[in-house]
Backbone bond lengths (Angstrom), bond angles and torsions (degrees), N, CA, C in turn:
res aa  C-N    CA-C-N  psi(-1)  N-CA   C-N-CA  omega(-1)  CA-C   N-CA-C  phi
1 M - - - 1.449 - - 1.525 109.34 -
2 S 1.287 117.19 134.75 1.455 123.49 179.59 1.519 110.16 -71.28
3 N 1.312 116.43 143.68 1.442 122.17 178.07 1.528 111.35 -91.64
4 K 1.333 117.58 0.15 1.463 121.19 -176.21 1.514 112.56 -74.21
5 K 1.318 117.42 -32.35 1.443 120.83 178.60 1.525 108.06 -116.75
6 T 1.326 116.74 125.22 1.446 120.80 -178.22 1.530 109.23 -81.65
7 P 1.327 116.86 121.42 1.460 119.88 179.29 1.527 111.05 -70.07
8 R 1.283 116.14 157.17 1.459 122.22 176.43 1.530 108.72 -69.70
9 A 1.312 116.73 141.19 1.465 122.05 -179.12 1.523 110.60 -68.45
10 S 1.317 115.81 143.15 1.459 120.85 174.74 1.538 110.72 -107.49
11 F 1.342 116.27 -0.55 1.469 121.53 176.90 1.514 107.58 -153.27
12 T 1.320 115.92 165.22 1.459 121.96 172.06 1.524 107.80 -153.02
13 V 1.310 117.88 -168.78 1.467 121.51 -178.14 1.531 110.01 -74.89
14 P 1.322 117.19 151.87 1.463 120.01 178.37 1.539 111.29 -58.76
15 G 1.321 114.75 139.62 1.456 120.11 178.16 1.519 114.59 89.44
16 L 1.323 117.14 -3.13 1.462 122.20 -179.92 1.525 107.54 -123.83
17 S 1.315 117.08 133.88 1.460 118.94 178.56 1.531 109.45 -71.05
18 I 1.315 116.40 154.58 1.467 120.40 177.91 1.526 109.88 -58.51
19 E 1.325 116.33 -38.78 1.470 120.14 178.72 1.525 111.10 -60.81
20 N 1.325 117.34 -47.61 1.470 120.05 -179.95 1.527 111.44 -70.30
21 G 1.334 117.00 -35.58 1.468 119.16 175.36 1.516 111.25 -61.42
22 S 1.323 116.51 -39.36 1.474 120.92 177.89 1.522 111.27 -67.69
23 K 1.324 117.64 -38.58 1.475 121.32 177.60 1.532 110.54 -62.82
24 V 1.320 115.38 -44.76 1.468 119.91 179.70 1.526 109.80 -63.89
25 A 1.331 116.74 -43.81 1.464 120.74 179.76 1.529 111.07 -62.28
26 E 1.319 117.56 -36.05 1.466 120.95 177.38 1.527 110.62 -64.23
27 I 1.316 116.54 -40.97 1.473 121.07 175.80 1.519 109.59 -63.08
28 L 1.337 116.27 -43.23 1.462 120.38 -179.48 1.518 112.62 -66.89
29 Q 1.330 118.16 -31.59 1.461 120.09 178.00 1.528 109.76 -60.78
30 A 1.316 116.91 -41.18 1.473 120.11 177.32 1.524 111.09 -64.98
31 R 1.333 117.13 -37.02 1.473 120.70 178.02 1.525 109.80 -69.09
32 L 1.332 116.53 -37.91 1.460 120.66 177.86 1.522 110.37 -60.01
33 H 1.329 116.70 -45.44 1.467 119.95 177.61 1.539 110.69 -61.23
34 A 1.315 117.18 -45.19 1.462 120.47 -178.27 1.529 111.45 -63.73
35 L 1.328 117.04 -41.77 1.464 120.18 -179.50 1.523 111.45 -70.65
36 N 1.328 117.72 -38.81 1.465 119.96 175.23 1.522 110.67 -60.97
37 D 1.310 116.35 -43.52 1.457 120.71 178.24 1.534 111.04 -64.13
38 L 1.322 116.24 -40.97 1.463 120.31 179.96 1.520 111.69 -62.37
39 Q 1.344 117.91 -45.62 1.465 118.01 -178.42 1.515 111.42 -65.51
40 L 1.329 118.09 -35.18 1.475 120.26 176.28 1.519 111.44 -68.57
41 T 1.325 116.07 -39.92 1.476 120.72 178.16 1.517 111.22 -63.88
42 L 1.323 116.82 -43.41 1.464 120.26 178.28 1.521 111.49 -62.50
43 K 1.328 116.91 -40.62 1.464 120.38 179.24 1.521 109.71 -66.13
44 H 1.337 117.10 -39.99 1.458 121.14 176.99 1.544 110.49 -59.16
45 A 1.325 116.57 -46.42 1.466 120.21 178.78 1.529 110.05 -63.75
46 H 1.309 117.52 -40.82 1.464 123.61 178.18 1.536 110.59 -54.67
47 W 1.331 116.73 -42.46 1.466 121.64 -178.92 1.517 112.83 -77.87
48 N 1.326 118.33 -22.98 1.466 121.61 -170.11 1.518 115.31 -113.16
49 V 1.322 117.82 3.85 1.450 120.74 178.38 1.533 109.51 -79.38
50 V 1.329 116.55 137.26 1.461 122.22 -179.74 1.531 109.76 -140.02
51 G 1.320 114.53 169.20 1.457 120.29 172.29 1.513 113.55 91.50
52 R 1.325 112.59 -162.92 1.453 121.55 -178.03 1.527 110.13 -53.86
53 D 1.295 117.11 140.53 1.461 124.47 -179.52 1.526 113.07 65.62
54 F 1.354 116.82 16.80 1.457 120.62 -178.48 1.527 112.25 -50.21
55 I 1.313 117.42 -56.22 1.463 120.12 -170.87 1.533 111.07 -64.96
56 G 1.313 117.34 -38.66 1.466 120.31 178.71 1.522 112.10 -62.25
57 V 1.330 116.38 -44.90 1.461 120.77 -179.66 1.522 110.17 -72.15
58 H 1.325 116.92 -44.38 1.464 122.11 178.53 1.526 109.95 -54.07
59 E 1.327 117.48 -47.47 1.454 121.81 -178.55 1.526 112.64 -76.88
60 M 1.327 118.55 -26.12 1.463 121.33 177.24 1.532 110.55 -67.93
61 L 1.315 116.88 -31.01 1.457 120.37 -176.02 1.537 113.28 -73.72
62 D 1.323 117.81 -32.24 1.478 120.26 -176.65 1.537 113.73 -56.78
63 P 1.339 119.88 -49.92 1.469 118.16 178.96 1.535 112.40 -64.96
64 Q 1.328 116.56 -30.85 1.460 119.26 176.77 1.526 109.83 -65.37
65 I 1.315 116.58 -44.22 1.467 121.61 178.64 1.520 109.71 -59.74
66 D 1.321 117.10 -45.97 1.463 121.02 -179.45 1.524 111.70 -61.03
67 L 1.326 117.43 -43.14 1.460 119.58 -179.17 1.527 111.83 -71.56
68 V 1.316 117.77 -36.08 1.473 119.52 176.91 1.529 109.35 -67.14
69 R 1.330 117.63 -38.87 1.476 119.62 175.49 1.526 110.91 -60.81
70 A 1.330 117.20 -37.75 1.475 120.57 176.75 1.531 110.30 -66.32
71 M 1.333 117.22 -35.42 1.458 121.06 176.46 1.527 110.79 -65.15
72 V 1.328 116.57 -38.34 1.463 121.78 177.02 1.526 108.77 -58.29
73 D 1.307 116.69 -49.79 1.459 121.77 -178.53 1.528 110.96 -63.31
74 E 1.321 116.45 -44.50 1.463 121.16 179.58 1.529 110.90 -60.90
75 T 1.310 116.44 -41.92 1.465 121.38 -178.87 1.526 110.71 -66.96
76 A 1.323 116.31 -45.94 1.468 120.38 179.24 1.528 110.79 -62.71
77 E 1.320 117.51 -40.76 1.457 120.84 -179.87 1.530 111.63 -68.42
78 R 1.324 117.05 -33.22 1.472 119.72 176.04 1.522 109.51 -65.91
79 M 1.340 116.93 -41.82 1.469 119.93 177.37 1.522 110.47 -58.88
80 A 1.318 117.00 -46.14 1.460 120.81 179.80 1.524 110.47 -62.67
81 T 1.319 117.34 -39.75 1.464 121.83 177.31 1.527 110.90 -60.75
82 L 1.323 115.63 -35.24 1.476 120.83 178.41 1.524 112.03 -77.09
83 G 1.340 117.55 -4.85 1.454 121.61 177.08 1.516 115.43 96.00
84 T 1.323 117.29 8.04 1.466 121.83 -178.97 1.519 109.11 -116.26
85 P 1.333 117.90 123.75 1.462 119.32 178.21 1.536 111.34 -67.18
86 P 1.327 117.39 128.96 1.458 120.10 177.24 1.530 110.59 -74.03
87 N 1.319 115.94 149.33 1.461 120.98 176.15 1.521 107.95 -116.20
88 G 1.330 116.40 108.12 1.452 121.94 179.53 1.506 113.19 -106.08
89 L 1.322 116.65 16.85 1.470 120.00 -178.03 1.525 111.08 -74.20
90 P 1.347 117.15 142.21 1.461 120.46 -178.22 1.533 113.31 -58.83
91 G 1.323 117.58 -39.27 1.450 120.39 -179.67 1.521 112.23 -62.24
92 A 1.330 116.20 -38.88 1.463 120.87 177.89 1.524 110.57 -65.84
93 L 1.324 116.19 -39.72 1.462 120.49 178.30 1.527 109.82 -62.16
94 V 1.312 117.27 -50.42 1.469 121.52 -177.27 1.526 110.09 -62.40
95 K 1.307 117.21 -41.09 1.464 121.25 -178.53 1.533 111.71 -66.48
96 A 1.326 116.86 -37.99 1.464 121.14 -173.16 1.528 114.37 -88.01
97 R 1.311 117.96 -23.27 1.471 119.39 -172.79 1.513 112.14 -71.78
98 D 1.332 114.31 154.77 1.457 120.35 176.84 1.537 110.25 -117.71
99 W 1.321 116.53 23.85 1.454 122.12 177.93 1.534 108.11 -128.79
100 D 1.328 115.32 161.15 1.460 121.54 179.46 1.530 110.45 -90.12
101 D 1.335 115.38 165.50 1.455 119.94 173.53 1.527 110.03 -59.86
102 Y 1.299 115.25 153.04 1.469 122.22 173.53 1.508 107.81 -56.05
103 S 1.316 116.36 133.34 1.465 120.33 -168.29 1.530 114.88 -103.80
104 I 1.316 118.36 5.37 1.471 120.09 -177.65 1.518 109.54 -106.25
105 G 1.325 116.61 127.88 1.463 121.73 175.88 1.505 109.70 -96.03
106 R 1.302 116.83 -134.66 1.462 121.72 177.86 1.523 107.78 -65.46
107 A 1.343 115.80 120.60 1.469 119.74 -175.94 1.519 110.22 -158.60
108 R 1.321 114.28 164.79 1.472 121.32 179.59 1.532 111.30 -63.81
109 T 1.304 114.82 157.09 1.469 120.79 -178.72 1.523 111.67 -54.85
110 S 1.317 117.94 -43.58 1.465 120.38 -177.91 1.525 111.22 -62.91
111 E 1.317 117.33 -36.05 1.461 120.74 179.93 1.533 110.63 -68.42
112 H 1.331 116.23 -46.04 1.464 119.03 178.55 1.534 111.05 -64.37
113 L 1.296 117.72 -42.99 1.459 119.70 -178.67 1.521 111.37 -64.09
114 A 1.321 117.39 -40.55 1.467 120.75 178.41 1.528 110.57 -65.42
115 A 1.319 116.75 -42.33 1.465 120.75 178.54 1.521 110.60 -66.67
116 L 1.334 117.33 -42.89 1.465 120.57 179.15 1.526 111.74 -65.43
117 D 1.317 117.64 -29.38 1.460 121.03 175.12 1.535 109.66 -60.52
118 V 1.323 117.46 -41.37 1.471 121.84 177.04 1.528 110.08 -65.33
119 V 1.329 116.49 -41.79 1.467 120.76 177.89 1.529 109.87 -60.44
120 Y 1.325 116.74 -48.82 1.460 120.23 -179.95 1.527 111.52 -60.97
121 T 1.310 117.58 -39.16 1.460 120.24 177.86 1.532 110.54 -57.87
122 G 1.317 117.12 -43.78 1.459 120.43 178.49 1.515 113.08 -64.48
123 V 1.327 116.44 -46.28 1.475 120.67 -178.50 1.526 110.52 -65.48
124 I 1.320 116.91 -44.64 1.469 120.43 -178.73 1.526 110.79 -65.87
125 S 1.326 117.18 -42.78 1.470 119.87 179.08 1.521 111.39 -60.07
126 S 1.315 116.76 -44.54 1.472 119.28 -179.73 1.534 111.31 -72.22
127 H 1.334 117.64 -30.53 1.469 120.04 174.31 1.538 109.52 -64.44
128 R 1.313 116.67 -40.84 1.474 119.90 179.93 1.531 110.49 -65.59
129 Q 1.320 117.50 -36.68 1.466 119.93 175.27 1.533 110.42 -63.94
130 A 1.314 116.70 -39.64 1.465 121.11 177.76 1.529 111.26 -65.56
131 I 1.321 117.06 -36.25 1.464 120.93 176.80 1.531 109.23 -60.29
132 E 1.313 115.15 -47.52 1.461 119.77 -179.88 1.529 111.10 -61.52
133 A 1.312 116.78 -44.55 1.473 121.13 -177.50 1.534 112.57 -68.23
134 T 1.327 117.09 -37.43 1.459 119.43 -177.80 1.533 112.12 -82.75
135 G 1.313 117.34 -23.29 1.456 120.86 -178.43 1.509 112.92 -58.76
136 E 1.313 116.12 -33.04 1.453 120.90 179.67 1.532 111.48 -78.26
137 L 1.327 116.78 -20.55 1.462 121.64 -173.62 1.528 113.74 -105.84
138 D 1.344 116.23 -43.28 1.465 120.14 -171.20 1.529 110.80 -152.15
139 P 1.338 117.38 99.72 1.462 120.36 -177.55 1.532 113.78 -64.35
140 V 1.325 118.66 -23.46 1.468 120.45 178.08 1.530 109.71 -67.76
141 T 1.317 116.38 -46.57 1.470 120.34 176.90 1.524 110.51 -65.59
142 E 1.312 116.48 -41.04 1.466 120.61 177.36 1.526 109.89 -55.83
143 D 1.328 117.10 -45.62 1.457 122.35 -179.74 1.530 111.20 -61.17
144 M 1.335 116.38 -42.79 1.468 120.36 177.85 1.533 110.54 -59.90
145 L 1.329 116.25 -45.71 1.469 120.31 -179.24 1.526 111.94 -67.03
146 I 1.313 117.28 -34.15 1.471 120.63 176.28 1.535 109.63 -63.51
147 G 1.323 116.63 -45.48 1.470 120.07 178.23 1.514 112.17 -61.36
148 Q 1.326 116.55 -42.08 1.465 119.88 177.65 1.522 110.80 -64.08
149 S 1.330 116.84 -43.05 1.464 120.52 -178.86 1.515 111.48 -61.87
150 S 1.307 116.40 -38.29 1.460 120.82 178.48 1.529 110.59 -58.58
151 K 1.327 116.79 -44.50 1.466 121.03 178.94 1.527 111.40 -68.65
152 L 1.318 116.89 -41.58 1.473 120.25 178.87 1.529 110.95 -62.59
153 E 1.315 116.81 -41.11 1.463 120.68 178.11 1.528 111.34 -64.52
154 L 1.327 116.99 -37.75 1.461 121.06 176.55 1.527 110.44 -63.66
155 F 1.338 116.38 -43.80 1.473 120.32 178.15 1.520 110.67 -61.12
156 Q 1.323 116.79 -40.99 1.458 119.11 179.32 1.541 110.27 -63.93
157 W 1.308 116.50 -38.28 1.456 119.05 177.75 1.533 110.77 -62.34
158 F 1.350 116.98 -40.25 1.465 119.80 176.70 1.530 110.39 -55.11
159 M 1.315 115.97 -43.98 1.466 120.24 -179.57 1.519 110.67 -68.04
160 R 1.324 115.17 -45.38 1.466 119.38 -177.74 1.526 112.16 -63.78
161 A 1.320 117.63 -28.22 1.467 119.78 178.28 1.525 111.30 -60.99
162 H 1.334 116.67 -29.42 1.466 121.13 176.98 1.530 111.87 -79.19
163 L 1.317 116.80 -20.36 1.476 121.76 -174.85 1.523 112.90 -99.52
164 E 1.332 116.17 -9.97 1.462 121.28 -173.40 1.522 111.58 -88.30
165 D 1.340 115.47 139.58 1.458 119.41 174.93 1.527 109.56 -94.23
166 D 1.334 116.40 -178.37 1.461 121.31 -176.05 1.528 112.95 -63.05
167 D 1.316 117.87 -22.51 1.459 122.16 179.40 1.528 112.66 -91.71
168 G 1.339 116.91 2.79 1.456 120.23 178.31 1.526 113.96 83.68
169 V 1.320 117.08 18.48 1.465 120.95 -179.56 1.522 108.72 -101.10
170 L 1.318 115.99 132.63 1.461 121.26 178.02 1.518 110.20 -79.44
171 S 1.325 116.19 141.59 1.471 120.77 -179.86 1.525 112.24 -64.61
172 N 1.329 117.59 -22.91 1.461 121.26 -177.63 1.535 112.40 -102.69
173 T 1.324 117.09 16.39 1.465 120.78 -178.90 1.525 110.68 -52.90
174 G 1.319 114.96 131.68 1.462 120.90 177.62 1.522 114.40 89.93
175 A 1.319 117.26 -10.57 1.471 119.67 179.31 1.523 109.55 -81.29
176 H 1.331 115.99 137.53 1.461 121.05 -179.03 1.517 112.86 -115.80
177 T 1.335 116.35 -5.38 1.459 120.52 178.17 1.521 108.82 -124.73
178 E 1.314 115.64 159.95 1.464 119.71 179.06 1.516 111.20 -61.97
179 T 1.310 117.40 -46.12 1.471 119.97 -178.90 1.524 110.74 -65.72
180 G 1.328 116.85 -39.12 1.460 119.96 177.20 1.510 112.00 -63.53
181 A 1.325 116.42 -40.48 1.473 120.76 178.45 1.529 110.51 -67.30
182 A 1.324 116.82 -41.95 1.472 121.08 179.57 1.540 110.23 -61.45
183 K 1.327 116.59 -44.24 1.493 120.19 179.77 1.498 111.76 -63.28
184 K 1.339 117.20 -39.85 1.470 120.57 -178.97 1.530 111.64 -68.95
185 S 1.312 117.58 -24.52 1.455 120.20 -175.74 1.520 113.73 -84.26
186 K 1.325 117.53 -8.74 1.474 120.45 -177.24 1.502 111.77 -65.74
């Protein structure tokens, strides 16, 4: 059987209809793509960060990458538990996503942190939408997404602590793109 097209589930967890289990799994597939993309983006930044505070930022990213990878696994396993095979293939991610690749290459720590702040804002916002959507269907999945969001928000705070001035203003305030945030942080 080809892994390119996900078959419809013939079972799900007790107490949840197959239809609702499939709806939840569809929401989780989008989260799986976002989390897979996030862990790759974080690793890319980890390899390409340079300049002042290099080692601190380089080493700060590793535990984030590890925890996001664990979220990927947790999300995929929840989908399988719901009776829907997860698709973690790169082609499926690229085809399904509605965002562009991370646009920062080799750059200073402040530029990567500002750009990653924008990335985290997107992932966290869409995770919160998934929480709302799954809460009506499956509180177990909702709980998993809440736990993941808590960690993602903490990671974003770690980044923002590097971008914040004494008055509590972020250097990338008002930027909506990675490149815009990176330019503002210089």
